[in-house]
BASEDREN-817819 format. One line per field, with one value per residue (C-alpha): residue number from 1; x, y, z. Coordinates in nm, 4 decimals, padded with zeros to 6 digits, m for minus. Layout:
BEGIN
nr <- [NUM, ...]
X <- [X, ...]
Y <- [Y, ...]
Z <- [Z, ...]
***
This chain:
BEGIN
nr <- [1, 2, 3, 4, 5, 6, 7, 8, 9, 10, 11, 12, 13, 14, 15, 16, 17, 18, 19, 20, 21, 22, 23, 24, 25, 26, 27, 28, 29, 30, 31, 32, 33, 34, 35, 36, 37, 38, 39, 40, 41, 42, 43, 44, 45, 46, 47, 48, 49, 50, 51, 52, 53, 54, 55, 56, 57, 58, 59, 60, 61, 62, 63, 64, 65, 66, 67, 68, 69, 70, 71, 72, 73, 74, 75, 76, 77, 78, 79, 80, 81, 82, 83, 84, 85, 86, 87, 88, 89, 90, 91, 92, 93, 94, 95, 96, 97, 98, 99, 100, 101, 102, 103, 104, 105, 106, 107, 108, 109, 110, 111, 112, 113, 114, 115, 116, 117, 118, 119, 120, 121, 122, 123, 124, 125, 126, 127, 128, 129, 130, 131, 132, 133, 134, 135, 136, 137, 138, 139, 140, 141, 142, 143, 144, 145, 146, 147, 148, 149, 150, 151, 152, 153, 154, 155, 156, 157, 158, 159, 160, 161, 162, 163, 164, 165, 166, 167, 168, 169, 170, 171, 172, 173, 174, 175, 176, 177, 178, 179, 180, 181, 182, 183, 184, 185, 186, 187, 188, 189, 190, 191, 192, 193, 194, 195, 196, 197, 198, 199, 200, 201, 202, 203, 204, 205, 206, 207, 208, 209, 210, 211, 212, 213, 214, 215, 216, 217, 218, 219, 220, 221, 222, 223, 224, 225, 226, 227, 228, 229, 230, 231, 232, 233, 234, 235, 236, 237, 238, 239, 240, 241, 242, 243, 244, 245, 246, 247, 248, 249, 250, 251, 252, 253, 254, 255, 256, 257, 258, 259, 260, 261, 262, 263, 264, 265, 266, 267, 268, 269, 270, 271, 272, 273, 274, 275, 276, 277, 278, 279, 280, 281, 282, 283, 284, 285, 286, 287, 288, 289, 290, 291, 292, 293, 294, 295, 296, 297, 298, 299, 300, 301, 302, 303, 304, 305, 306, 307, 308, 309, 310, 311, 312, 313, 314, 315, 316, 317, 318, 319, 320, 321, 322, 323, 324, 325, 326, 327, 328, 329, 330, 331, 332, 333, 334, 335, 336, 337, 338, 339, 340, 341, 342, 343, 344, 345, 346, 347, 348, 349, 350, 351, 352, 353, 354, 355, 356, 357, 358, 359, 360, 361, 362, 363, 364, 365, 366, 367, 368, 369, 370, 371, 372, 373, 374, 375, 376, 377, 378, 379, 380, 381, 382, 383, 384, 385, 386, 387, 388, 389, 390, 391]
X <- [05.6801, 05.5852, 05.3361, 05.1721, 05.1376, 04.9868, 04.7314, 04.6311, 04.6028, 04.3965, 04.1625, 04.1014, 04.0549, 03.7925, 03.6250, 03.6134, 03.4772, 03.2048, 03.0790, 03.1075, 02.8604, 02.5039, 02.2775, 02.0490, 02.3299, 02.3778, 02.0195, 01.9866, 01.7477, 01.4170, 01.4129, 01.1057, 01.0253, 00.8868, 00.5832, 00.2060, 00.0936, m00.0910, 00.1884, 00.4511, 00.2321, 00.1690, 00.5389, 00.6307, 00.3867, 00.5361, 00.8928, 00.8166, 00.6170, 00.8905, 01.1534, 00.9389, 00.8777, 01.2453, 01.3517, 01.1062, 01.2016, 01.5777, 01.6580, 01.7878, 01.5309, 01.6045, 01.4311, 01.5350, 01.3207, 01.4773, 01.4239, 01.1315, 00.7554, 00.6386, 00.2849, 00.1555, m00.1383, m00.2895, m00.2210, 00.1239, 00.1318, 00.3833, 00.5640, 00.7385, 01.1003, 01.1073, 01.2563, 01.1035, 01.2730, 01.3109, 01.6196, 01.7191, 01.6166, 01.3742, 01.0393, 00.9413, 01.2263, 01.0544, 00.6811, 00.4801, 00.1500, m00.1183, m00.3639, m00.6390, m00.5485, m00.3747, m00.0519, m00.1546, m00.0461, m00.3274, m00.3790, m00.7608, m01.0452, m01.1014, m00.7526, m00.6084, m00.2338, 00.0234, 00.2869, 00.5801, 00.8874, 00.8101, 00.9638, 00.8438, 01.0573, 01.1704, 00.9227, 00.5825, 00.2885, m00.0108, m00.3250, m00.3262, m00.4839, m00.6695, m00.8681, m01.2409, m01.3257, m01.6252, m01.7798, m02.0990, m02.2630, m02.1297, m02.0205, m02.2021, m02.1427, m01.8363, m01.7652, m01.3982, m01.3868, m01.0340, m00.7658, m00.4289, m00.2229, m00.3646, m00.1755, m00.4204, m00.7924, m01.1369, m01.3122, m01.6581, m01.8219, m01.6664, m01.7721, m02.1313, m02.1382, m02.0203, m01.6452, m01.6627, m01.3254, m01.2867, m00.9257, m00.8705, m00.4948, m00.2634, m00.1831, 00.0398, 00.3372, 00.6450, 00.5575, 00.7370, 00.6382, 00.8746, 00.9636, 00.6911, 00.4382, 00.1082, m00.1295, m00.4678, m00.5523, m00.9133, m00.9619, m01.1231, m01.1578, m00.8772, m00.5112, m00.3811, m00.5824, m00.4386, m00.6234, m00.5426, m00.1930, 00.0612, 00.3651, 00.3091, 00.4889, 00.4020, 00.6548, 00.7471, 00.5088, 00.2632, m00.0873, m00.2719, m00.6027, m00.8094, m01.1268, m01.4447, m01.2787, m00.9967, m00.6313, m00.5358, m00.7868, m00.7227, m00.9307, m00.8308, m00.4742, m00.2239, 00.0959, 00.0411, 00.2666, 00.1613, 00.4159, 00.5262, 00.3146, 00.1134, m00.2439, m00.4146, m00.7269, m00.9068, m01.2523, m01.3615, m01.1604, m00.7896, m00.6790, m00.9474, m00.9606, m01.2580, m01.2996, m01.0844, m00.7655, m00.5309, m00.1989, m00.1745, 00.0438, m00.0659, 00.1924, 00.3265, 00.1065, m00.0468, m00.4064, m00.5336, m00.8711, m01.0695, m01.4418, m01.3983, m01.6072, m01.7864, m02.0534, m02.2463, m02.2366, m02.3642, m02.6456, m02.7669, m02.7442, m02.9469, m03.2029, m03.2600, m03.2944, m03.5824, m03.4005, m03.4053, m03.1367, m02.9150, m02.5516, m02.2122, m01.9164, m01.6331, m01.3183, m00.9693, m00.8460, m01.1366, m01.2308, m01.5322, m01.5560, m01.6299, m01.3443, m01.0706, m00.8432, m00.5193, m00.4360, m00.2035, m00.2850, m00.0291, 00.1300, m00.0757, m00.1723, m00.5208, m00.6410, m00.8189, m00.6365, m00.9447, m00.9952, m01.1732, m01.5494, m01.5753, m01.8339, m01.7525, m01.7437, m02.0055, m02.2824, m02.3219, m02.3013, m02.5888, m02.7943, m02.7273, m02.8090, m03.1256, m03.2405, m03.2426, m03.3150, m03.0551, m02.7229, m02.7611, m02.5114, m02.4990, m02.1284, m01.9455, m01.5942, m01.4784, m01.1178, m01.1307, m01.3948, m01.3601, m01.6568, m01.6462, m01.3084, m01.1460, m00.8178, m00.7301, m00.4926, m00.5299, m00.2483, m00.0497, m00.2557, m00.3223, m00.6539, m00.7649, m01.0939, m01.2301, m01.5508, m01.9254, m01.9346, m01.7432, m01.9356, m01.6990, m01.3382, m01.3897, m01.6730, m01.7179, m02.0041, m02.0764, m02.0744, m02.2175, m02.1439, m02.1115, m02.0059, m02.1042, m01.8208, m01.8868, m01.6357, m01.3955, m01.0609, m01.0376, m00.8008, m00.8017, m00.5308, m00.3009, m00.4458, m00.5080, m00.8474, m00.9260, m01.2269, m01.4221, m01.7175, m01.8427, m02.1750]
Y <- [m02.3415, m02.0706, m02.3051, m02.3784, m02.0068, m01.9565, m02.2360, m02.0934, m01.7434, m01.8739, m02.0569, m01.7485, m01.5338, m01.7737, m01.7756, m01.3964, m01.3748, m01.6288, m01.4409, m01.1012, m01.2025, m01.0715, m01.2942, m01.3745, m01.5512, m01.8076, m01.9315, m02.2952, m02.5345, m02.6028, m02.9626, m03.0911, m03.4612, m03.6475, m03.8651, m03.8368, m03.9253, m03.6668, m03.6817, m03.5876, m03.3117, m03.1619, m03.1786, m03.0108, m02.7267, m02.6614, m02.6690, m02.4326, m02.1886, m02.1837, m02.1056, m01.8230, m01.6761, m01.6860, m01.5310, m01.2458, m01.1601, m01.2193, m01.0391, m01.3622, m01.3075, m01.5985, m01.9353, m02.2125, m02.5168, m02.8542, m03.0423, m03.2850, m03.2953, m03.2001, m03.2185, m02.9477, m02.9614, m02.6254, m02.2766, m02.1254, m01.7605, m01.5399, m01.2709, m00.9441, m00.9290, m01.2768, m01.4483, m01.7953, m01.9891, m02.3341, m02.5506, m02.4479, m02.2264, m02.4976, m02.4368, m02.7998, m02.9260, m02.8179, m02.8732, m02.7602, m02.9493, m02.7916, m03.0498, m02.8331, m02.4631, m02.1875, m01.9967, m01.6525, m01.3224, m01.3108, m01.5191, m01.5268, m01.4562, m01.1133, m00.9988, m00.6883, m00.7336, m00.5017, m00.7052, m00.5867, m00.7019, m01.0620, m01.2552, m01.5985, m01.7635, m02.0865, m02.3419, m02.4980, m02.4222, m02.6460, m02.7847, m03.1597, m03.2936, m03.5548, m03.2912, m03.2973, m03.0397, m02.8908, m03.1104, m02.9857, m03.3248, m03.5333, m03.2844, m02.9551, m02.8036, m02.5808, m02.6572, m02.5573, m02.1800, m02.0472, m01.9361, m02.1067, m01.7929, m01.4918, m01.1622, m00.9681, m01.0292, m00.8793, m00.9782, m01.1421, m00.8275, m00.6139, m00.8657, m00.8512, m00.4697, m00.4577, m00.4551, m00.1355, m00.1559, m00.1031, m00.0001, 00.1699, 00.2098, m00.0628, m00.3197, m00.5408, m00.3736, m00.4701, m00.8274, m01.0174, m01.3549, m01.4805, m01.8060, m02.0021, m02.2720, m02.1998, m02.4889, m02.5029, m02.8379, m02.7153, m02.6887, m02.3929, m02.0454, m01.8378, m01.9292, m01.5894, m01.3273, m00.9766, m00.7256, m00.3896, m00.4076, m00.1742, m00.2616, m00.6303, m00.8045, m01.1433, m01.2352, m01.5447, m01.7640, m02.0367, m01.9723, m02.2997, m02.4792, m02.2555, m02.3872, m02.1883, m01.8477, m01.6586, m01.7032, m01.3707, m01.1502, m00.7907, m00.5703, m00.2231, m00.2400, m00.0052, m00.0502, m00.4174, m00.5570, m00.8865, m00.9656, m01.2602, m01.5241, m01.8194, m01.8309, m02.1548, m02.3649, m02.1118, m02.1526, m01.7933, m01.4890, m01.5231, m01.1924, m00.9767, m00.6373, m00.6342, m00.2987, 00.0057, m00.0888, 00.1708, 00.1954, m00.1692, m00.3130, m00.6375, m00.7120, m01.0076, m01.2742, m01.5810, m01.6465, m01.9853, m02.1486, m01.9338, m01.9630, m02.3403, m02.4078, m02.1046, m02.0670, m02.3780, m02.2762, m01.9307, m02.0852, m02.2858, m01.9880, m01.7655, m02.0333, m02.1217, m01.7524, m01.7073, m01.4364, m01.4224, m01.6347, m01.4317, m01.5346, m01.5386, m01.3846, m01.2801, m01.2016, m01.3433, m01.0069, m00.8486, m00.5283, m00.6185, m00.2674, m00.0129, 00.2288, 00.0580, 00.3224, 00.3775, 00.0247, m00.0656, m00.3971, m00.4662, m00.7454, m01.0265, m01.3438, m01.4857, m01.8121, m02.1428, m02.4738, m02.6672, m02.7612, m02.5041, m02.4836, m02.6359, m02.4871, m02.3757, m02.6886, m02.5521, m02.5457, m02.9200, m02.9904, m02.7477, m02.9168, m03.2606, m03.1675, m02.9754, m03.2135, m02.9423, m03.0427, m02.8015, m02.6922, m02.3347, m02.0674, m01.9541, m01.9444, m01.7372, m01.6123, m01.2492, m01.1407, m00.8026, m00.6363, m00.2813, m00.2682, 00.0261, 00.1288, 00.4603, 00.5590, 00.2156, 00.1276, m00.1952, m00.2172, m00.4809, m00.7741, m01.0860, m01.2688, m01.5898, m01.7350, m01.9904, m02.1074, m02.0584, m01.9593, m01.6379, m01.3301, m01.0409, m00.9318, m00.6177, m00.4685, m00.1821, m00.0594, 00.1401, m00.0346, 00.0606, m00.0698, 00.2032, 00.4282, 00.4611, 00.4497, 00.5303, 00.4295, 00.7124, 00.7545, 00.3984, 00.3389, 00.0197, 00.0382, m00.1880, m00.5208, m00.8308, m00.9942, m01.3201, m01.5538, m01.7635, m01.7649, m01.4641, m01.3702]
Z <- [01.8440, 01.5948, 01.4284, 01.7632, 01.8327, 01.4853, 01.5411, 01.8793, 01.7342, 01.4445, 01.6815, 01.8936, 01.5822, 01.4499, 01.7903, 01.7981, 01.4437, 01.5198, 01.8232, 01.6577, 01.3848, 01.4108, 01.6181, 01.3276, 01.1376, 01.4182, 01.4384, 01.5295, 01.3573, 01.5333, 01.6666, 01.4800, 01.4477, 01.1485, 01.2005, 01.1887, 01.5408, 01.7539, 02.0098, 01.7517, 01.6034, 01.9486, 02.0358, 01.7060, 01.7692, 02.1129, 01.9803, 01.6940, 01.9055, 02.1667, 01.9029, 01.7610, 02.1074, 02.1980, 01.8687, 01.9081, 02.2655, 02.2512, 01.9277, 01.7780, 01.5010, 01.2657, 01.3070, 01.0677, 00.9990, 00.9161, 00.5907, 00.5878, 00.6431, 00.9913, 01.1298, 01.3632, 01.6062, 01.6984, 01.5674, 01.5299, 01.6370, 01.4583, 01.6590, 01.5732, 01.4618, 01.3136, 01.0098, 00.9722, 00.6939, 00.5459, 00.5330, 00.1789, m00.1127, m00.2256, m00.0514, m00.1152, 00.1032, 00.4265, 00.4761, 00.7765, 00.7679, 00.9848, 01.1218, 01.2675, 01.2859, 01.0879, 01.1120, 01.2350, 01.3852, 01.6438, 01.9543, 01.9506, 01.7083, 01.8645, 01.9576, 01.7950, 01.8403, 01.6782, 01.4960, 01.2860, 01.0964, 00.9937, 00.7042, 00.5923, 00.3257, 00.1624, 00.3009, 00.2369, 00.4637, 00.4016, 00.5529, 00.6015, 00.2794, 00.4863, 00.6764, 00.6009, 00.3411, 00.1667, m00.1019, m00.2604, m00.3093, m00.0210, 00.2483, 00.1842, 00.5294, 00.5434, 00.9081, 00.9142, 00.8755, 00.8885, 00.6466, 00.6093, 00.6848, 00.8700, 00.8611, 01.0766, 01.0903, 01.0835, 01.4040, 01.4027, 01.5400, 01.2658, 01.0048, 01.1285, 01.1006, 00.7403, 00.8015, 01.0047, 01.1823, 01.5536, 01.4916, 01.1570, 01.1841, 01.0601, 01.3265, 01.1096, 00.9421, 00.7436, 00.6531, 00.3752, 00.2265, m00.0423, m00.2191, m00.0413, m00.1271, 00.0493, m00.0159, 00.1591, m00.0054, m00.0525, 00.3243, 00.5011, 00.3533, 00.1936, 00.1526, 00.2731, 00.4604, 00.5145, 00.7333, 00.8961, 00.7532, 00.5954, 00.3852, 00.3122, 00.0247, m00.1261, m00.3934, m00.5971, m00.4005, m00.5004, m00.3627, m00.4152, m00.3605, m00.1343, 00.0218, m00.0385, m00.0469, m00.2114, m00.2887, m00.1273, 00.0596, 00.1717, 00.4052, 00.5340, 00.4041, 00.2436, 00.0465, m00.0320, m00.3061, m00.4667, m00.7368, m00.9507, m00.7782, m00.9086, m00.7777, m00.8821, m00.8197, m00.6056, m00.4549, m00.5144, m00.6355, m00.7052, m00.5477, m00.3876, m00.2194, 00.0141, 00.1955, 00.2514, 00.0652, m00.0834, m00.2664, m00.3710, m00.6487, m00.8156, m01.0833, m01.2791, m01.1250, m01.2888, m01.1832, m01.3012, m01.2300, m00.9854, m00.8898, m00.8636, m00.5487, m00.4059, m00.6758, m00.5732, m00.2069, m00.3041, m00.5136, m00.2153, 00.0204, m00.2140, m00.2918, 00.0730, 00.1659, m00.0773, m00.2747, m00.6536, m00.8161, m01.0466, m01.0920, m00.9236, m01.1053, m00.8748, m01.0713, m01.0959, m00.9631, m00.7806, m00.6011, m00.3894, m00.2444, m00.1261, m00.0610, m00.2602, m00.4097, m00.5963, m00.7075, m00.9934, m01.1659, m01.4381, m01.6417, m01.4904, m01.6797, m01.6287, m01.7796, m01.7291, m01.7440, m01.8614, m02.2244, m02.4404, m02.4150, m02.0646, m01.8298, m01.4773, m01.2541, m01.0119, m01.2722, m01.3473, m00.9724, m00.9105, m01.1823, m01.0338, m00.6753, m00.7572, m01.0359, m01.3017, m01.6606, m01.7966, m01.6530, m01.5247, m01.6229, m01.2605, m01.1730, m01.4335, m01.4930, m01.4909, m01.5266, m01.3489, m01.1336, m01.0014, m00.7656, m00.5271, m00.6712, m00.7605, m00.9256, m01.0584, m01.3419, m01.5419, m01.7948, m01.9823, m01.8570, m02.0681, m02.0284, m02.2009, m02.0756, m02.3215, m02.1556, m02.2159, m01.8485, m01.9249, m01.8084, m01.8809, m01.9099, m01.7008, m01.4969, m01.2539, m01.0376, m00.7229, m00.3862, m00.0488, 00.2994, 00.5639, 00.2769, m00.0891, m00.3425, m00.7075, m00.9773, m01.0586, m01.2275, m01.3652, m01.6580, m01.8671, m02.1320, m02.3316, m02.2165, m02.4279, m02.3735, m02.5550, m02.5453, m02.7941, m02.5559, m02.3654, m02.2115]
***
């Protein structure tokens, strides 16, 4: 009899403990289906969006993805108060494959929605590698123009007026991206876009294979921490601050193979506009400017994976398309650029760019767009710069 009472008591104790745990520890796994058909991809999108919406509104918070590869039709809109995570600590175990739209914090291309308290961790987010992508010789039109992951955005009207923001205050706050694989598979624009945001962390994440734009782009942000990531095979700059960024930390990252695709596109755009052809040299870690201030850039490693003495891949493509007798030195490598930047620290970084397409290790200049920013308070100390070829 006593044993029966003990079993019953133990059962009720376990029951009470289970239901006294915080809600976010009891998150169920999203019912996603494997398969590549449009019907499955559409069903997966609805199931995932529904789980995100419910978590945000109910306080459940945690949404767990199953192991496997799952195709998604349409955009996935992130909501406040959300932890979206993979099935295990291995980000390769769960793959969300976006067929035709990004994962984003905004419903439309013009919406300005405040969003806070989001964590993405332990899964792969990628564009479908079979999506049509920019190819300079065979498919020169960049018809798909979106990033893989949008944390905020600059609207088309703001873009057309020189990034003059309609809302200057941060609309996206307290965002954390950790232990992820973000792979654009050379589709679209940037891998990660951050705009009008405060307190965003990207840590221990692989940022791979952007389309024509950057690995990580920032515009009108503050307190961004980009630490211990690998940024590789990037169409334009590896990590770039566009306009109005302050109090950023870029530390311990590996940036490998940037300026892999955008230079040829830029050559065509300049040539067709009738402007004078000069060169294209966005940096591995770049301040495009103006009004970028108080950034710490430390202990990063920057290098090319190609064999020594190899030119930037855009240049022979330009020569082939335009029937040039010699390969132009148009697209060139720079490690750091501090355009329109003030109060910047570059320290403890290691750079090895062994290519005749190398332009410079470090450059700075003034930049104007709505405001003029002259370089000021820039410290470059204790770095190691190596190249057997430099222009």
